[in-house]
C-alpha positions as CSV (number, residue, x, y, z in Angstrom):
1,X,0.0,0.0,0.0
2,X,2.8,2.5,0.9
3,X,4.6,1.9,-2.3
4,X,1.5,2.4,-4.4
5,X,0.8,5.7,-2.6
6,X,4.3,6.9,-3.1
7,X,4.0,6.3,-6.9
8,X,0.7,8.2,-6.9
9,X,2.2,11.1,-5.1
10,X,5.2,11.1,-7.4
11,X,3.0,11.1,-10.5
12,X,0.9,14.0,-9.2
13,X,4.0,16.1,-8.4
14,X,3.8,15.5,-4.6
15,X,6.7,13.1,-4.4
16,X,10.2,14.1,-3.4
17,X,11.1,17.8,-3.6
18,X,14.0,18.9,-5.7
19,X,16.5,21.2,-4.1
20,X,15.2,24.1,-6.2
21,X,11.6,23.4,-5.0
22,X,12.9,23.3,-1.4
23,X,14.6,26.6,-1.7
24,X,11.7,28.2,-3.5
25,X,9.3,27.0,-0.7
26,X,11.5,28.4,2.1
27,X,12.3,31.7,0.3
28,X,8.6,32.2,-0.6
29,X,7.4,31.5,2.9
30,X,10.0,33.6,4.6
31,X,9.2,36.6,2.3
32,X,5.4,36.1,2.6
33,X,5.3,35.7,6.4
34,X,7.8,38.5,6.9
35,X,5.4,40.8,5.1
36,X,2.4,39.4,7.0
37,X,4.1,40.0,10.3
38,X,4.8,43.6,9.2
39,X,1.1,44.0,8.4
40,X,0.1,42.4,11.7
41,X,2.3,44.7,13.7
42,X,0.4,47.7,12.4
43,X,-1.7,47.4,15.7
44,X,1.3,48.4,17.9
45,X,0.9,52.2,17.7
46,X,-0.3,52.2,21.3
47,X,3.1,50.8,22.6
48,X,5.8,53.1,24.0
49,X,9.2,53.1,22.2
50,X,10.6,50.8,25.0
51,X,7.7,48.4,24.7
52,X,8.0,48.3,20.9
53,X,11.7,47.6,21.1
54,X,11.1,44.7,23.5
55,X,8.4,43.3,21.2
56,X,10.7,43.6,18.2
57,X,13.5,41.9,20.0
58,X,11.3,39.0,21.1
59,X,9.7,38.6,17.7
60,X,13.1,38.7,16.0
61,X,14.1,35.8,18.3
62,X,11.1,33.8,17.3
63,X,11.8,34.5,13.6
64,X,15.4,33.5,13.9
65,X,14.3,30.2,15.6
66,X,12.0,29.6,12.7
67,X,14.9,30.1,10.2
68,X,17.0,27.8,12.3
69,X,14.5,25.0,11.6
70,X,15.8,24.8,8.0
71,X,19.4,25.7,8.7
72,X,20.5,23.6,11.6
73,X,21.1,19.9,12.0
74,X,19.0,20.2,15.2
75,X,15.8,20.9,13.2
76,X,13.5,18.9,15.4
77,X,14.6,20.8,18.5
78,X,14.3,24.1,16.8
79,X,10.8,23.1,15.5
80,X,9.6,22.3,19.1
81,X,11.3,25.5,20.5
82,X,9.7,27.7,17.8
83,X,6.2,26.1,18.4
84,X,6.6,26.8,22.2
85,X,7.7,30.4,21.5
86,X,4.8,31.0,19.2
87,X,2.2,29.3,21.4
88,X,3.3,31.4,24.5
89,X,4.2,34.6,22.7
90,X,1.3,36.9,23.7
91,X,1.3,35.8,27.3
92,X,5.1,36.2,27.7
93,X,4.8,39.6,26.0
94,X,2.1,40.6,28.5
95,X,4.5,40.0,31.3
96,X,7.5,41.6,29.6
97,X,5.5,44.7,28.4
98,X,3.7,45.0,31.8
99,X,0.3,45.1,30.4
100,X,-2.4,42.8,29.0
101,X,-3.4,42.6,25.3
102,X,-0.6,44.7,24.0
103,X,0.4,42.2,21.3
104,X,-1.9,42.1,18.3
105,X,-4.1,39.0,18.4
106,X,-3.0,37.9,14.9
107,X,0.7,37.4,15.8
108,X,0.2,33.9,17.4
109,X,-1.7,32.4,14.4
110,X,0.7,34.0,11.9
111,X,3.7,32.5,13.7
112,X,2.1,29.1,14.2
113,X,1.1,28.8,10.5
114,X,4.6,29.9,9.4
115,X,6.2,27.3,11.7
116,X,3.8,24.6,10.6
117,X,4.5,25.2,6.9
118,X,8.3,25.4,7.5
119,X,8.2,22.1,9.4
120,X,6.2,20.5,6.7
121,X,8.6,21.6,4.0
122,X,11.7,20.8,6.1
123,X,10.5,17.2,6.8
124,X,9.1,16.5,3.4
125,X,11.3,14.0,1.5
126,X,13.7,15.5,-0.9
127,X,15.6,14.3,-3.9
128,X,19.3,13.7,-3.4
129,X,21.4,15.9,-5.5
130,X,24.3,13.5,-6.2
131,X,25.9,15.7,-8.8
132,X,26.3,18.6,-6.4
133,X,27.5,16.3,-3.6
134,X,30.2,14.8,-5.9
135,X,31.2,18.3,-7.2
136,X,31.6,19.6,-3.6
137,X,33.7,16.6,-2.5
138,X,36.0,17.0,-5.6
139,X,36.3,20.8,-5.5
140,X,40.0,21.7,-5.1
141,X,39.0,25.2,-3.9
142,X,37.2,23.7,-1.0
143,X,39.5,23.6,2.0
144,X,39.5,20.4,4.1
145,X,37.8,20.7,7.4
146,X,40.1,20.8,10.4
147,X,39.4,19.5,13.8
148,X,40.2,21.5,16.8
């Protein structure tokens, strides 16, 4: 049954992702959700400059954690950490900003959807790019890794 489903997915274009598709997914999502976060933050005019700075610092930390999902060998841990940050973001910000309901209510769902889509793309099976792997291992300009 599993083999048959794999063939169906492959024929419909839902099989393994190429490296180009993977990069396109990540780049598109990061641009899109960055823009959405900017739009969502339009409700922060009521914050003082200090509160806005704290909010931006905390939000940047969550965004960096989302980007680490696709950049680190510890992607499962960063996925869980990003989900935790997003799930608790408004409550943590209420404590840090010393006031309830100062974070726009659309921040949490925006972060959760971005993280969910990033995790899906990151853990979706991908084609192996053997030509690039071989070229990288035979590249004379590439310096050998040294152990410290």
